C-alpha positions as CSV (number, residue, x, y, z in Angstrom):
1,X,81.1,144.8,87.0
2,X,80.5,145.0,83.2
3,X,80.1,141.7,81.4
4,X,81.0,140.6,77.9
5,X,80.5,137.2,76.3
6,X,83.0,135.7,73.9
7,X,81.2,133.2,71.7
8,X,83.3,130.4,70.1
9,X,82.5,127.2,68.2
10,X,85.0,124.4,67.6
11,X,83.7,123.9,64.1
12,X,84.0,127.6,63.1
13,X,87.7,127.5,62.2
14,X,89.5,130.4,60.5
15,X,92.7,128.4,59.7
16,X,95.7,126.8,61.3
17,X,97.8,129.5,63.0
18,X,101.1,129.6,61.0
19,X,104.1,129.5,63.4
20,X,105.8,132.0,61.2
21,X,103.4,134.7,62.4
22,X,105.6,134.7,65.5
23,X,108.7,136.0,63.7
24,X,111.2,138.7,64.4
25,X,113.3,141.2,62.5
26,X,117.1,141.9,62.8
27,X,118.3,144.9,60.8
28,X,121.7,146.5,60.6
29,X,120.4,149.6,62.4
30,X,121.5,151.3,65.5
31,X,122.6,148.8,68.2
32,X,120.4,145.9,67.0
33,X,123.3,143.8,65.6
34,X,126.4,145.5,67.2
35,X,126.0,145.7,71.0
36,X,122.8,143.7,70.6
37,X,123.0,140.1,69.4
38,X,126.7,140.5,68.5
39,X,129.0,142.1,71.1
40,X,132.5,140.6,71.4
41,X,133.4,143.0,74.2
42,X,130.6,141.9,76.5
43,X,131.3,139.4,79.3
44,X,128.2,137.6,78.1
45,X,129.7,136.9,74.6
46,X,131.1,133.6,73.4
47,X,134.2,133.2,71.3
48,X,132.3,134.2,68.1
49,X,131.0,137.4,69.7
50,X,127.4,136.2,70.1
51,X,125.8,137.7,73.2
52,X,124.1,134.9,75.0
53,X,122.3,136.8,77.8
54,X,120.3,138.5,75.0
55,X,119.9,135.3,72.9
56,X,118.8,133.3,75.9
57,X,116.1,135.9,76.7
58,X,115.0,135.9,73.0
59,X,114.6,132.1,73.2
60,X,111.7,132.6,75.5
61,X,109.9,134.4,72.6
62,X,110.3,131.3,70.3
63,X,110.8,133.5,67.2
64,X,110.3,131.6,64.0
65,X,110.9,133.5,60.7
66,X,113.7,136.0,61.4
67,X,113.9,138.7,58.7
68,X,117.4,140.0,57.9
69,X,119.4,142.3,57.1
70,X,116.8,145.1,56.6
71,X,114.7,147.2,56.4
72,X,115.9,150.4,54.9
73,X,119.4,149.2,55.3
74,X,119.1,146.5,52.7
75,X,118.3,149.0,49.9
76,X,121.9,150.1,49.8
77,X,123.5,146.9,51.0
78,X,126.1,144.9,49.0
79,X,125.8,141.4,50.6
80,X,129.3,140.4,49.4
81,X,130.7,143.0,51.9
82,X,129.6,140.7,54.7
83,X,131.2,137.4,53.8
84,X,134.8,136.1,53.9
85,X,137.5,136.8,56.5
86,X,136.5,139.6,58.8
87,X,139.8,141.4,58.5
88,X,139.2,141.8,54.8
89,X,135.6,143.1,54.9
90,X,135.2,146.8,54.1
91,X,133.9,149.5,56.5
92,X,131.2,151.5,54.7
93,X,128.8,154.3,55.2
94,X,125.2,153.2,55.3
95,X,123.1,156.0,53.8
96,X,119.7,154.7,55.1
97,X,120.5,155.5,58.7
98,X,123.8,157.5,58.2
99,X,125.9,155.0,60.2
100,X,129.2,153.4,59.8
101,X,128.8,149.7,59.0
102,X,131.9,147.5,59.9
103,X,130.5,144.4,58.2
104,X,131.7,142.2,61.0
105,X,128.4,140.4,61.1
106,X,127.0,139.1,57.8
107,X,125.2,136.3,56.0
108,X,127.2,133.4,57.5
109,X,127.2,134.8,61.1
110,X,123.4,135.3,60.8
111,X,122.9,131.7,59.5
112,X,125.0,130.2,62.3
113,X,122.9,132.2,64.9
114,X,119.7,131.3,63.2
115,X,120.5,127.6,63.4
116,X,121.4,127.8,67.1
117,X,118.3,129.9,67.8
118,X,115.9,127.7,65.7
119,X,115.0,130.7,63.6
120,X,113.7,130.2,60.0
121,X,116.0,132.6,58.0
122,X,114.1,135.2,56.0
123,X,116.5,137.2,53.8
124,X,115.6,140.5,52.2
125,X,117.5,141.3,48.9
126,X,118.5,144.7,47.7
127,X,116.1,145.9,45.0
128,X,117.0,149.6,45.7
129,X,120.5,149.9,44.3
130,X,120.8,146.1,43.7
131,X,120.0,144.1,40.6
132,X,118.1,140.8,40.0
133,X,121.4,139.0,39.2
134,X,122.9,140.1,42.5
135,X,119.9,138.7,44.3
136,X,120.2,135.4,42.4
137,X,123.9,135.3,43.3
138,X,123.0,135.7,47.0
139,X,120.6,132.8,46.6
140,X,123.3,130.7,45.0
141,X,125.7,131.5,47.9
142,X,123.1,130.4,50.4
143,X,121.4,127.4,48.7
144,X,123.7,126.2,46.0
145,X,125.5,122.9,46.0
146,X,129.3,123.2,45.7
147,X,130.6,123.3,42.2
148,X,129.5,126.8,41.1
149,X,131.2,130.1,41.8
150,X,129.1,131.5,44.6
151,X,128.4,128.2,46.3
152,X,132.1,127.5,46.2
153,X,132.7,130.9,47.9
154,X,130.5,129.7,50.7
155,X,132.4,126.5,51.0
156,X,135.7,128.4,51.0
157,X,134.3,130.4,53.9
158,X,133.8,127.3,55.9
159,X,130.2,126.2,55.1
160,X,130.1,123.2,52.9
161,X,126.5,122.4,53.4
162,X,124.0,124.9,51.9
163,X,122.3,127.3,54.3
164,X,119.0,126.4,52.7
165,X,117.1,129.7,53.0
166,X,113.5,129.2,52.0
167,X,112.0,132.7,52.5
168,X,113.2,135.7,50.6
169,X,111.9,139.3,50.5
170,X,112.1,141.2,47.2
171,X,113.3,144.5,48.5
172,X,111.9,146.6,51.3
173,X,109.3,149.4,51.4
174,X,109.9,150.3,47.7
175,X,106.7,152.4,47.7
176,X,108.2,154.7,50.3
177,X,109.8,158.0,49.0
178,X,112.4,157.7,51.7
179,X,113.7,154.4,50.4
180,X,117.0,154.2,48.6
181,X,116.1,153.3,45.0
182,X,112.4,154.1,45.4
183,X,110.5,153.7,42.1
184,X,106.9,153.8,40.9
185,X,104.9,150.6,41.3
186,X,105.2,149.7,37.6
187,X,109.0,149.8,37.7
188,X,109.2,147.9,41.0
189,X,106.9,145.2,39.7
190,X,109.1,144.7,36.6
191,X,112.2,144.5,38.8
192,X,110.5,142.2,41.3
193,X,109.3,139.9,38.5
194,X,112.7,139.6,36.9
195,X,114.2,138.8,40.3
196,X,111.5,136.3,41.2
197,X,111.9,134.5,37.9
198,X,115.7,134.3,38.2
199,X,115.5,133.1,41.8
200,X,112.9,130.4,41.1
201,X,114.9,129.3,38.0
202,X,117.8,128.6,40.3
203,X,115.7,127.2,43.2
204,X,112.0,126.6,42.5
205,X,111.3,125.7,46.1
206,X,111.9,129.2,47.6
207,X,109.0,131.4,48.7
208,X,109.0,135.0,47.8
209,X,107.6,138.1,49.4
210,X,106.9,141.2,47.2
211,X,106.8,144.7,48.7
212,X,103.2,145.9,49.3
213,X,102.0,149.2,50.7
214,X,104.1,150.0,53.8
215,X,101.9,152.8,55.2
216,X,98.2,153.5,54.9
217,X,98.8,157.3,54.7
218,X,100.7,157.1,51.4
219,X,98.8,158.3,48.3
220,X,99.7,155.0,46.6
221,X,98.1,152.9,49.3
222,X,96.5,149.8,47.8
223,X,96.9,151.1,44.2
224,X,100.5,150.1,44.6
225,X,99.5,146.6,45.7
226,X,97.1,146.2,42.8
227,X,99.7,147.1,40.2
228,X,102.3,144.8,41.7
229,X,99.9,141.9,42.0
230,X,98.6,142.3,38.5
231,X,102.1,142.3,37.1
232,X,103.9,139.7,39.1
233,X,101.3,137.9,41.2
234,X,102.0,134.6,39.6
235,X,105.7,134.8,40.4
236,X,105.4,135.5,44.1
237,X,103.8,133.9,47.2
238,X,103.2,136.7,49.6
239,X,102.8,140.5,49.6
240,X,104.0,142.5,52.6
241,X,102.4,145.1,54.8
242,X,104.0,147.2,57.6
243,X,102.4,149.0,60.5
244,X,103.8,151.1,63.3
245,X,101.4,152.7,65.8
246,X,101.8,155.1,68.8
247,X,100.1,157.3,71.3
248,X,101.1,160.6,69.7
249,X,98.2,162.5,71.3
250,X,98.8,161.0,74.7
251,X,95.2,159.7,74.9
252,X,95.3,156.2,76.4
253,X,91.6,155.5,75.7
254,X,92.0,156.2,72.0
255,X,95.3,154.4,71.8
256,X,93.8,151.2,73.2
257,X,91.4,151.0,70.3
258,X,94.2,150.9,67.7
259,X,93.5,147.2,67.1
260,X,90.6,148.2,64.8
261,X,93.1,150.0,62.5
262,X,95.3,146.9,62.4
263,X,92.3,144.7,61.5
264,X,91.3,147.2,58.7
265,X,94.8,147.3,57.2
266,X,94.9,143.5,57.0
267,X,91.4,143.3,55.5
268,X,92.1,146.1,53.0
269,X,95.2,144.3,51.6
270,X,93.5,140.9,51.7
271,X,90.6,142.4,49.7
272,X,93.1,143.8,47.1
273,X,94.7,140.3,46.7
274,X,91.3,138.8,46.2
275,X,90.3,141.5,43.7
276,X,93.4,140.9,41.6
277,X,92.9,137.1,41.8
278,X,89.4,137.5,40.5
279,X,90.3,140.0,37.9
280,X,93.0,137.8,36.5
281,X,90.9,134.6,37.0
282,X,93.8,133.1,38.8
283,X,93.7,130.1,41.0
284,X,96.5,131.4,43.2
285,X,95.7,133.4,46.3
286,X,98.5,135.6,47.5
287,X,98.8,135.5,51.3
288,X,100.1,138.3,53.6
289,X,103.5,138.8,55.2
290,X,103.2,141.4,58.0
291,X,106.9,141.6,58.1
292,X,107.3,144.8,60.1
293,X,105.0,145.7,63.1
294,X,105.4,147.3,66.5
295,X,104.8,150.4,68.6
296,X,107.1,153.2,67.4
297,X,106.4,156.9,67.8
298,X,108.7,158.4,70.5
299,X,112.0,157.9,68.7
300,X,111.1,158.8,65.1
301,X,112.9,161.9,64.2
302,X,116.2,163.9,64.6
303,X,119.0,162.2,66.4
304,X,116.9,159.1,66.9
305,X,117.1,158.2,63.2
306,X,120.4,159.9,62.1
307,X,123.5,158.0,63.0
308,X,125.8,160.9,62.1
309,X,128.5,158.6,60.7
310,X,128.9,156.7,63.9
311,X,129.3,152.9,64.4
312,X,126.4,151.4,66.4
313,X,124.8,154.7,67.5
314,X,121.7,154.7,69.8
315,X,118.9,154.9,67.2
316,X,115.2,154.1,67.6
317,X,115.6,153.1,71.2
318,X,112.0,153.2,72.3
319,X,111.1,152.7,76.0
320,X,107.9,150.7,76.3
321,X,105.2,150.9,79.0
322,X,102.0,149.1,80.0
323,X,99.7,150.7,77.4
324,X,102.2,149.7,74.7
325,X,102.1,146.1,75.9
326,X,98.3,146.1,75.6
327,X,98.6,147.3,72.0
328,X,101.1,144.6,71.2
329,X,98.6,142.1,72.5
330,X,96.1,143.5,70.0
331,X,98.5,143.0,67.1
332,X,98.8,139.4,68.1
333,X,95.0,139.0,68.5
334,X,94.5,140.4,65.0
335,X,97.1,138.0,63.4
336,X,95.3,135.1,65.1
337,X,91.9,136.3,63.9
338,X,93.2,136.6,60.4
339,X,95.0,133.3,60.3
340,X,93.6,132.5,56.9
341,X,95.4,135.5,55.3
342,X,98.3,136.4,57.5
343,X,100.9,133.7,57.3
344,X,104.1,135.5,58.3
345,X,104.6,138.4,60.7
346,X,107.9,139.9,62.1
347,X,108.2,142.0,65.2
348,X,110.4,144.9,64.3
349,X,112.8,144.5,66.0
350,X,114.3,142.2,68.6
351,X,116.9,144.0,70.6
352,X,117.8,147.7,71.3
353,X,116.0,149.1,68.2
354,X,112.2,149.4,68.9
355,X,112.6,146.1,70.8
356,X,111.4,144.0,73.7
357,X,115.0,143.9,75.0
358,X,117.5,146.8,75.7
359,X,121.2,146.5,76.6
360,X,123.4,149.0,78.4
361,X,127.0,147.7,78.6
362,X,126.7,144.2,80.1
363,X,123.2,145.0,81.6
364,X,120.0,143.9,80.0
365,X,116.4,145.1,80.4
366,X,113.3,143.2,79.6
367,X,110.6,145.7,78.4
368,X,106.8,145.5,78.8
369,X,106.1,144.3,75.3
370,X,108.2,141.2,75.9
371,X,105.5,139.6,78.0
372,X,102.4,139.5,75.7
373,X,104.5,137.9,73.1
374,X,105.9,135.3,75.5
375,X,102.4,134.6,76.8
376,X,101.0,133.9,73.3
377,X,103.8,131.9,71.9
378,X,103.5,129.4,74.7
379,X,100.0,128.7,73.3
380,X,100.4,129.3,69.6
381,X,99.8,125.7,68.3
382,X,96.4,124.9,66.9
383,X,93.6,126.5,64.8
384,X,92.2,130.0,65.1
385,X,88.5,130.1,65.9
386,X,86.1,132.7,64.7
387,X,85.2,134.8,67.6
388,X,82.3,137.0,68.4
389,X,82.2,139.5,71.4
390,X,78.9,140.8,72.7
391,X,79.3,143.4,75.4
392,X,80.0,147.1,76.1
393,X,81.9,149.3,73.6
394,X,84.5,152.0,74.1
395,X,82.6,155.3,74.4
396,X,84.2,158.7,73.7
397,X,87.1,157.4,71.6
398,X,88.1,157.6,68.0
399,X,86.6,154.1,67.6
400,X,83.3,154.3,69.5
401,X,82.2,150.9,68.2
402,X,85.3,149.1,69.5
403,X,84.4,146.4,71.9
404,X,85.9,146.9,75.4
405,X,87.2,143.4,75.1
406,X,89.6,142.5,72.3
407,X,89.9,138.7,71.9
408,X,91.2,135.8,69.9
409,X,91.2,132.1,70.5
410,X,93.2,129.0,69.4
411,X,91.9,125.5,69.7
412,X,94.4,122.7,70.2
413,X,92.8,119.3,70.7
414,X,90.7,119.5,73.9
415,X,92.4,122.8,75.0
416,X,91.3,126.3,74.0
417,X,93.6,129.2,74.6
418,X,91.9,132.6,74.8
419,X,93.7,136.0,74.6
420,X,91.9,138.9,76.1
421,X,92.6,142.7,76.2
422,X,90.5,144.8,78.5
423,X,90.7,148.2,76.8
424,X,89.0,150.1,79.6
425,X,91.2,152.4,81.6
426,X,88.9,152.5,84.6
427,X,86.4,149.5,84.6
428,X,87.0,145.9,85.4
429,X,85.3,143.5,82.9
430,X,83.9,140.1,83.4
431,X,84.2,137.9,80.3
432,X,82.1,134.8,79.8
433,X,83.7,132.3,77.5
434,X,81.1,130.2,75.7
435,X,82.6,127.3,73.6
436,X,79.5,125.9,71.9
437,X,79.2,122.1,72.2
438,X,81.9,121.8,74.9
439,X,82.0,122.2,78.6
440,X,84.9,124.2,80.0
441,X,85.9,122.9,83.4
442,X,89.6,123.3,84.0
443,X,92.2,126.0,83.9
444,X,95.5,124.5,82.6
445,X,97.4,127.8,82.8
446,X,96.7,131.5,82.9
447,X,98.8,134.7,83.0
448,X,98.1,138.4,83.0
449,X,99.9,141.7,82.3
450,X,98.2,144.6,84.0
451,X,98.6,147.7,86.2
452,X,97.1,150.9,87.3
453,X,99.4,153.3,85.5
454,X,99.4,153.1,81.7
455,X,102.8,154.9,81.6
456,X,104.5,152.4,84.0
457,X,107.7,151.0,82.4
458,X,110.5,148.7,83.5
459,X,113.9,150.3,84.4
460,X,117.5,149.0,84.7
461,X,118.4,147.7,88.1
462,X,114.8,148.0,89.5
463,X,112.1,145.4,90.1
464,X,109.9,145.0,87.0
465,X,106.7,146.8,87.3
466,X,105.2,145.5,84.1
467,X,105.5,141.7,83.6
468,X,103.4,138.6,83.3
469,X,102.1,137.1,86.5
470,X,99.9,134.1,87.3
471,X,96.2,134.8,86.9
472,X,93.6,133.1,89.1
473,X,90.4,135.2,88.6
474,X,88.6,132.5,86.7
475,X,85.7,130.3,87.6
476,X,83.1,128.1,85.8
477,X,79.4,128.2,85.5
478,X,77.3,125.8,83.5
479,X,80.2,124.8,81.2
480,X,81.4,128.3,80.6
481,X,84.4,130.0,82.0
482,X,84.1,133.4,83.7
483,X,87.2,135.6,83.5
484,X,87.4,138.7,85.7
485,X,89.8,141.2,84.1
486,X,91.0,144.3,85.8
487,X,91.2,147.6,83.8
488,X,94.1,147.8,81.3
489,X,95.0,144.2,81.1
490,X,96.1,141.4,78.7
491,X,95.4,137.9,79.8
492,X,96.3,134.5,78.2
493,X,94.2,131.7,79.5
494,X,94.3,128.0,78.5
495,X,91.2,126.0,79.4
496,X,90.2,122.4,79.0
């Protein structure tokens, strides 16, 4: 059996792992809202239409920052359509996804759900067709004390106490030519700065996320970020990045090295923020909001993205398998390793649309990618440790220098949680965990997701073939832990 060594040191700390890295994203897209979290016709729905079989499953993922309502949807959204008596709300055509939006679920419904789910609300404002003053009005509606117009509208709608939304996104993917209201970087930066200043004049405690480069293959990649940061860096707190990956070439070995691309994108943008900070001689370091990430490649064209004027059409309904779960594990490892720069991250999305949960009528399906997230969030508290892997690399892949073992670690008091991906499709790997200065002697908990078929996926009405199970292949030698990983596996192990 091949062996790798994971070297850790309790004094070599990256930073505290921000709980908001384990966030989600709920967009008015496909069946994410309607027939997803909100489905009055379901037997699982309460009197408000909230679907509690889905919400109870989502509770296991302990999502923190929940981004809403988009996404591409927000760049054509008038937030005032989604407040007030439901029977008075307009039905409108959403041009981003070509769907019919009934506006039965809006700001107040989202805020009620967020409170009950212990989500930190993260609202994206419309900077496509919207204006800075409209964004400020939305902030007043959410955070203002009664006595002003928009705050009183909220009170009249049954919410006397402010919703107290701290996190706001200044638009969505404004560098993308597909985006409603897409503009050059200079124009977006001006619009974002105007919006940021208006919003912070009203509530100086809010935190603002500016749109960064949303895809590494765009010609404006990083140059967009530089221009935005140079113009409005002092007015914002975070800059965003998005990443969707997939196995388009059906090469599992290559696909399982995609974690290196994730690392590079984070490090590229962090370098851009530091460059601008140095150029402007600023004391303010802008951190990263990875507010859209996931596997998405099967349902990316044609009928998968065109709603054809229907209400709640089946769009972007990706079916996930074992290899996808291992890639999701690598996203999470990368966020932990970059805990000093990545402070917010949002899985896109949470139900039906590129999601860990699917529904079909009153049925619900837990997909493979659910389990790595659940395994990590149980162990998310603490500080990320710098990690060094010494061992074999992945031969004959697009990343031949990728270590066979992808790893991250979180130290929490006397416990260390280690997250390990065995990228090899054929070889078991023995991983020695060496925590310098400390003797590891006890397994507090351990789980694994693995299988022999990278294409294995869960199906409605059948026993799950990809799920987390207890893991026991761990022993101790001279104060180190030895973990024996089967091929194609993701393990989460907490040691004392």
